[in-house]
C-alpha positions, 0 to 999 in steps of 0.5 A: 500500500502506498505511503500516505502524504503525512508518513515519514516514508513518503517522498518529500513534498516539492514546492509548486511555486514556479521558478523565478523567471530569468530577467532576460525572459521577464516581460517589459512591464514586470521589469519596468515595475521592478525598476520603479519599485527599486527592486531591480537596478538599471545598472544590474539589468544592463550588466546582465544584458551585456553579459548575455550579448557577450555570451550569445553574439559569437553564435547568433551574430545579432548585433552590429554595434553594442553600446556597452559604455553608453548603456552603462552610463545611461543606466547609472543616470536612470538609477539616480533619477529614479532614486530622486523620484524622477521616474518617467514611466515603464521604460525608464531604465530599461535597455533596448536594442534598436534595429540598424535601420533607425537613425541613431545620432552619433552612432554608425547606422548602416541599414545593412547597406554597403553604401551606408557602411560609414554613415553616422546620422546627426539626429535620432529617428523619431522612434529612437527619440521617443524611446530616449524620452521615455527613459529607455537606454539604447544598448545596441544596434541589431542586424536587419533580419 
């Protein structure tokens, strides 16, 4: 006869709580809320993202440009701004990758065209500007798929 749940011979009960979601699989709403509540540091988040990029980039070749220094500088600024009560909204302190087809001021933006290989726009595309205004941090330029 099988052992009853309370018997010493039965298997130990396993937790039914879901395992914590790794930060790189968390949805942006959850990440934004954790940053707002100061349960997640934008600097730690950027470090985690840059570490993942470094591990996977050799195999995936997904990024044309990784803006590690810029992302870390922006993360420190976002963290200070949020700590001072200046939270801008759910993207504040969240690193984002921008497709290489969107103009990015001061950063080589090629749109995967050979003729644009040395092109550095003077201003951001509207979408990039709006992400920055929302407090998102540009961490990389991604290859066109």
